[in-house]
C-alpha positions as protocol buffer text, in pm:
chain_id: "A"
residue {
  index: 1
  type: MET
  ca { x: 11 y: -23 z: 1 }
}
residue {
  index: 2
  type: CYS
  ca { x: 145 y: 316 z: -100 }
}
residue {
  index: 3
  type: LYS
  ca { x: 186 y: 576 z: 154 }
}
residue {
  index: 4
  type: TRP
  ca { x: 212 y: 945 z: 151 }
}
residue {
  index: 5
  type: GLY
  ca { x: 255 y: 1224 z: 394 }
}
residue {
  index: 6
  type: ARG
  ca { x: 350 y: 1608 z: 487 }
}
residue {
  index: 7
  type: TRP
  ca { x: 575 y: 1799 z: 724 }
}
residue {
  index: 8
  type: SER
  ca { x: 357 y: 2071 z: 886 }
}
residue {
  index: 9
  type: ILE
  ca { x: 369 y: 2356 z: 1093 }
}
residue {
  index: 10
  type: THR
  ca { x: 133 y: 2564 z: 1257 }
}
residue {
  index: 11
  type: ILE
  ca { x: 226 y: 2930 z: 1289 }
}
residue {
  index: 12
  type: ASN
  ca { x: 31 y: 3222 z: 1508 }
}
residue {
  index: 13
  type: ARG
  ca { x: 175 y: 3549 z: 1266 }
}
residue {
  index: 14
  type: LYS
  ca { x: 90 y: 3603 z: 937 }
}
residue {
  index: 15
  type: ALA
  ca { x: 403 y: 3735 z: 870 }
}
residue {
  index: 16
  type: ASN
  ca { x: 613 y: 3451 z: 971 }
}
residue {
  index: 17
  type: LEU
  ca { x: 369 y: 3250 z: 686 }
}
residue {
  index: 18
  type: ASP
  ca { x: 478 y: 3522 z: 442 }
}
residue {
  index: 19
  type: SER
  ca { x: 816 y: 3446 z: 475 }
}
residue {
  index: 20
  type: MET
  ca { x: 791 y: 3080 z: 569 }
}
residue {
  index: 21
  type: TRP
  ca { x: 620 y: 3070 z: 228 }
}
residue {
  index: 22
  type: LEU
  ca { x: 858 y: 3252 z: 38 }
}
residue {
  index: 23
  type: GLU
  ca { x: 1146 y: 3067 z: 131 }
}
residue {
  index: 24
  type: THR
  ca { x: 971 y: 2763 z: 70 }
}
residue {
  index: 25
  type: LEU
  ca { x: 895 y: 2843 z: -228 }
}
residue {
  index: 26
  type: MET
  ca { x: 1265 y: 2954 z: -339 }
}
residue {
  index: 27
  type: ALA
  ca { x: 1393 y: 2678 z: -211 }
}
residue {
  index: 28
  type: LEU
  ca { x: 1205 y: 2417 z: -436 }
}
residue {
  index: 29
  type: ILE
  ca { x: 1241 y: 2655 z: -755 }
}
residue {
  index: 30
  type: GLY
  ca { x: 1591 y: 2647 z: -653 }
}
residue {
  index: 31
  type: GLU
  ca { x: 1626 y: 2308 z: -587 }
}
residue {
  index: 32
  type: GLN
  ca { x: 1761 y: 2323 z: -265 }
}
residue {
  index: 33
  type: PHE
  ca { x: 1616 y: 1965 z: -126 }
}
residue {
  index: 34
  type: GLU
  ca { x: 1832 y: 1657 z: -212 }
}
residue {
  index: 35
  type: GLU
  ca { x: 1541 y: 1458 z: -255 }
}
residue {
  index: 36
  type: ILE
  ca { x: 1337 y: 1680 z: -495 }
}
residue {
  index: 37
  type: GLU
  ca { x: 1192 y: 1419 z: -697 }
}
residue {
  index: 38
  type: GLU
  ca { x: 1013 y: 1306 z: -326 }
}
residue {
  index: 39
  type: ILE
  ca { x: 828 y: 1636 z: -308 }
}
residue {
  index: 40
  type: CYS
  ca { x: 482 y: 1677 z: -445 }
}
residue {
  index: 41
  type: GLY
  ca { x: 356 y: 1986 z: -338 }
}
residue {
  index: 42
  type: VAL
  ca { x: 325 y: 2312 z: -62 }
}
residue {
  index: 43
  type: VAL
  ca { x: 20 y: 2454 z: 76 }
}
residue {
  index: 44
  type: ALA
  ca { x: -64 y: 2774 z: 294 }
}
residue {
  index: 45
  type: SER
  ca { x: -367 y: 2739 z: 521 }
}
residue {
  index: 46
  type: VAL
  ca { x: -485 y: 3087 z: 608 }
}
residue {
  index: 47
  type: ARG
  ca { x: -717 y: 3008 z: 933 }
}
residue {
  index: 48
  type: GLN
  ca { x: -865 y: 3241 z: 1162 }
}
residue {
  index: 49
  type: ARG
  ca { x: -674 y: 3152 z: 1521 }
}
residue {
  index: 50
  type: HIS
  ca { x: -346 y: 3058 z: 1333 }
}
residue {
  index: 51
  type: ASP
  ca { x: -223 y: 2963 z: 991 }
}
residue {
  index: 52
  type: LYS
  ca { x: -72 y: 2627 z: 880 }
}
residue {
  index: 53
  type: LEU
  ca { x: 203 y: 2584 z: 595 }
}
residue {
  index: 54
  type: SER
  ca { x: 226 y: 2178 z: 470 }
}
residue {
  index: 55
  type: LEU
  ca { x: 557 y: 2073 z: 268 }
}
residue {
  index: 56
  type: TRP
  ca { x: 366 y: 1740 z: 93 }
}
residue {
  index: 57
  type: THR
  ca { x: 568 y: 1422 z: -7 }
}
residue {
  index: 58
  type: LYS
  ca { x: 529 y: 1148 z: -196 }
}
residue {
  index: 59
  type: THR
  ca { x: 631 y: 849 z: -13 }
}
residue {
  index: 60
  type: ALA
  ca { x: 668 y: 789 z: 380 }
}
residue {
  index: 61
  type: SER
  ca { x: 793 y: 442 z: 315 }
}
residue {
  index: 62
  type: ASN
  ca { x: 1198 y: 550 z: 380 }
}
residue {
  index: 63
  type: GLU
  ca { x: 1214 y: 744 z: 736 }
}
residue {
  index: 64
  type: ALA
  ca { x: 1572 y: 867 z: 644 }
}
residue {
  index: 65
  type: VAL
  ca { x: 1441 y: 1038 z: 346 }
}
residue {
  index: 66
  type: GLN
  ca { x: 1175 y: 1202 z: 547 }
}
residue {
  index: 67
  type: MET
  ca { x: 1426 y: 1280 z: 815 }
}
residue {
  index: 68
  type: SER
  ca { x: 1640 y: 1478 z: 598 }
}
residue {
  index: 69
  type: ILE
  ca { x: 1378 y: 1647 z: 437 }
}
residue {
  index: 70
  type: GLY
  ca { x: 1236 y: 1777 z: 762 }
}
residue {
  index: 71
  type: ARG
  ca { x: 1567 y: 1891 z: 849 }
}
residue {
  index: 72
  type: LYS
  ca { x: 1636 y: 2118 z: 529 }
}
residue {
  index: 73
  type: TRP
  ca { x: 1267 y: 2250 z: 582 }
}
residue {
  index: 74
  type: LYS
  ca { x: 1352 y: 2353 z: 916 }
}
residue {
  index: 75
  type: GLU
  ca { x: 1643 y: 2507 z: 813 }
}
residue {
  index: 76
  type: ILE
  ca { x: 1508 y: 2707 z: 567 }
}
residue {
  index: 77
  type: ILE
  ca { x: 1186 y: 2839 z: 726 }
}
residue {
  index: 78
  type: ASP
  ca { x: 1424 y: 2923 z: 984 }
}
residue {
  index: 79
  type: THR
  ca { x: 1192 y: 2809 z: 1257 }
}
residue {
  index: 80
  type: ALA
  ca { x: 1313 y: 2666 z: 1638 }
}
residue {
  index: 81
  type: ASP
  ca { x: 938 y: 2599 z: 1619 }
}
residue {
  index: 82
  type: LYS
  ca { x: 878 y: 2225 z: 1624 }
}
residue {
  index: 83
  type: ILE
  ca { x: 729 y: 2090 z: 1256 }
}
residue {
  index: 84
  type: MET
  ca { x: 587 y: 1733 z: 1218 }
}
residue {
  index: 85
  type: TYR
  ca { x: 538 y: 1464 z: 983 }
}
residue {
  index: 86
  type: SER
  ca { x: 236 y: 1265 z: 984 }
}
residue {
  index: 87
  type: TYR
  ca { x: 145 y: 991 z: 665 }
}
residue {
  index: 88
  type: HIS
  ca { x: -137 y: 886 z: 526 }
}
residue {
  index: 89
  type: ASP
  ca { x: -224 y: 529 z: 298 }
}
residue {
  index: 90
  type: ASP
  ca { x: -420 y: 512 z: -33 }
}
residue {
  index: 91
  type: SER
  ca { x: -742 y: 507 z: 178 }
}
residue {
  index: 92
  type: GLY
  ca { x: -679 y: 906 z: 304 }
}
residue {
  index: 93
  type: ARG
  ca { x: -640 y: 785 z: 657 }
}
residue {
  index: 94
  type: ASP
  ca { x: -388 y: 984 z: 854 }
}
residue {
  index: 95
  type: LYS
  ca { x: -158 y: 700 z: 1079 }
}
residue {
  index: 96
  type: SER
  ca { x: -14 y: 959 z: 1262 }
}
residue {
  index: 97
  type: SER
  ca { x: -240 y: 804 z: 1591 }
}
residue {
  index: 98
  type: ARG
  ca { x: -35 y: 470 z: 1523 }
}
residue {
  index: 99
  type: GLY
  ca { x: 317 y: 574 z: 1513 }
}
residue {
  index: 100
  type: GLY
  ca { x: 293 y: 738 z: 1147 }
}
residue {
  index: 101
  type: ARG
  ca { x: 403 y: 1078 z: 1278 }
}
residue {
  index: 102
  type: TYR
  ca { x: 783 y: 1256 z: 1395 }
}
residue {
  index: 103
  type: SER
  ca { x: 916 y: 1546 z: 1423 }
}
residue {
  index: 104
  type: VAL
  ca { x: 1242 y: 1816 z: 1364 }
}
């Protein structure tokens, strides 16, 4: 069964979302990730209480690759906050409650 996932960060201030969004896009365009073929999208969700930025990945089967992406993204967006990884299977179910979640 194919698994896909995402790295996510919750952001409390719009100014931070704007700069993190820009830095993420520039890193993707500039191919700053070693595993660029593993990344399939980025989404900014503007919400009333807090915003969320997510970096989507194609497969979750290789934890070392995912951790490398997470560490690099954390460096790129220059945050001390935790970023979380969760994965899903083909059914669309979130596996984070059963060990499918890690953070950097």
